[in-house]
C-alpha positions in Angstrom: 20.9 -44.4 -22.6 19.1 -41.3 -24.4 16.4 -41.6 -22.0 18.4 -41.8 -18.7 20.7 -38.7 -20.1 17.3 -37.0 -21.4 16.0 -37.5 -17.6 19.5 -36.4 -15.9 19.1 -33.1 -17.8 15.5 -32.0 -17.7 16.5 -32.6 -13.6 19.4 -30.7 -13.5 17.1 -27.8 -15.7 14.9 -27.8 -13.3 17.1 -27.9 -10.4 19.2 -24.8 -11.7 16.0 -22.7 -12.5 14.8 -23.3 -8.9 18.3 -21.4 -7.8 18.0 -18.0 -6.3 19.2 -15.8 -9.0 22.1 -14.7 -7.9 21.8 -11.6 -9.9 18.5 -10.6 -7.8 19.3 -7.6 -5.3 20.1 -9.0 -1.7 17.8 -7.9 1.1 20.6 -5.8 3.0 20.7 -4.0 -0.3 16.8 -3.4 -0.4 17.0 -2.4 3.6 19.8 0.2 3.0 17.9 1.6 0.1 15.2 3.2 1.5 17.7 6.2 3.0 15.2 7.9 5.1 13.9 4.5 6.6 10.9 2.0 6.2 7.9 2.9 7.6 4.9 0.3 8.6 1.2 0.7 6.5 -0.2 -2.9 8.6 0.7 -5.3 10.5 -2.3 -8.2 10.9 -2.2 -10.8 13.2 -3.6 -14.5 13.1 -5.5 -15.4 15.2 -6.3 -12.4 16.4 -5.2 -9.9 19.0 -6.6 -9.9 22.0 -6.7 -6.3 23.1 -8.5 -6.0 25.7 -12.0 -4.8 27.1 -13.4 -7.2 24.9 -11.5 -6.3 21.7 -9.9 -8.1 19.4 -8.2 -7.0 16.5 -7.1 -8.7 13.0 -5.7 -5.5 11.6 -3.4 -4.1 14.1 -2.7 -1.0 12.6 -4.3 0.8 9.9 -7.2 1.3 12.0 -7.8 3.1 14.8 -5.5 3.9 17.8 -4.3 2.7 21.1 -6.0 6.0 22.8 -9.4 4.7 22.3 -8.6 1.0 22.3 -9.5 0.8 18.7 -6.0 -0.5 17.3 -3.0 -1.4 19.0 -0.6 1.5 17.4 -0.8 4.6 19.5 -1.4 7.4 16.6 2.1 8.8 17.3 4.3 5.2 16.7 2.7 5.2 13.0 5.5 7.6 11.6 7.7 5.8 13.3 10.5 5.2 10.9 13.4 2.2 10.9 16.4 3.3 9.2 18.6 0.0 8.3 22.1 2.4 8.4 26.0 0.2 7.5 27.6 -2.5 9.9 24.1 -3.8 11.0 22.8 -0.5 13.0 19.0 0.4 12.7 17.4 3.2 13.7 14.4 3.8 14.9 13.0 7.7 13.8 10.1 8.4 16.1 8.9 10.9 13.5 5.7 13.6 14.8 7.2 14.6 18.5 4.6 14.8 21.0 4.5 18.5 22.7 3.4 17.4 26.4 7.0 15.2 27.2 9.8 15.1 24.7 12.2 12.6 27.5 9.4 9.8 27.0 11.9 7.4 25.5 9.3 7.7 22.3 9.7 11.1 21.7 13.8 10.1 20.7 15.3 7.9 17.9 16.7 4.9 18.8 19.9 3.2 18.1 19.3 -0.8 17.7 21.0 -3.5 15.5 19.6 -5.5 13.0 21.0 -8.6 11.0 19.9 -10.1 7.9 20.7 -14.4 7.0 20.2 -14.1 3.1 20.4 -17.7 2.9 17.5 -18.2 5.5 15.8 -15.2 4.2 15.1 -13.8 7.7 15.9 -10.6 9.2 16.9 -10.3 13.0 15.7 -6.6 13.6 13.8 -4.4 16.9 10.6 -3.3 16.6 9.4 0.2 16.0 6.8 -0.3 19.2 9.1 -2.4 21.4 11.3 0.5 23.2 14.3 -0.8 24.6 13.8 -4.8 23.5 16.3 -7.0 21.9 15.9 -7.6 18.2 13.5 -10.5 17.5 14.1 -12.8 14.5 11.4 -11.9 11.1 11.0 -14.5 8.3 11.1 -12.0 5.1 8.0 -12.9 3.0 8.5 -9.8 -0.3 11.5 -7.2 0.1 11.2 -4.8 -3.0 12.0 -1.1 -3.3 8.3 -0.2 -2.9 7.8 -2.5 0.4 9.3 -4.9 3.0 6.6 -7.8 4.3 7.7 -10.0 7.4 6.5 -12.5 9.4 7.3 -12.1 13.2 6.1 -14.3 16.1 5.3 -13.1 19.3 4.0 -14.4 22.8 2.5 -12.1 25.1 5.5 -12.7 28.0 3.3 -10.2 29.9 -0.4 -12.0 30.1 0.4 -15.8 29.5 -3.3 -16.6 29.0 -3.5 -14.6 25.7 -2.1 -16.8 22.7 0.9 -16.9 20.5 -0.1 -14.8 17.9 2.0 -14.0 14.6 1.9 -10.8 13.0 2.7 -9.9 9.2 4.3 -7.0 9.0 4.0 -4.2 5.7 6.8 -1.8 5.4 7.2 1.1 2.2 9.1 3.3 2.3 9.7 6.8 3.8 9.1 9.8 1.0 
């Protein structure tokens, strides 16, 4: 009988320790804590993303730029910030504006929506590089006040010969 009680007590202890700590800060609160928003610092693709002209990239953000076909993002997109507000309102702030045409959609703040499923550790948000797009479902890899890392799987609808890519996107708070 003692063995059964010891096994049950040990199992209950292990099960209790495996649960999320209820005092941990919710993902939503961490997202909203960066008042100036979150800016990307890295976007890694698995498999490597086929950019074109024989260029494939594993790191789409940190190195190069789209203008020179050495990166996925235009240089002006690299300071775009996502601001998570109240009631599921997401704002994409374009940061530095280009002087050529301030009326382009990437030159104005874009309003979108986001939602967080705390239990599944998922965020549905508009990607800052997808103007006028629908929210995309991302898995939260980690979420602290100093860094947000999400995974997002994308099918390239424009070019069906390209493979499905999973992006690991790292954000930090805007300073």
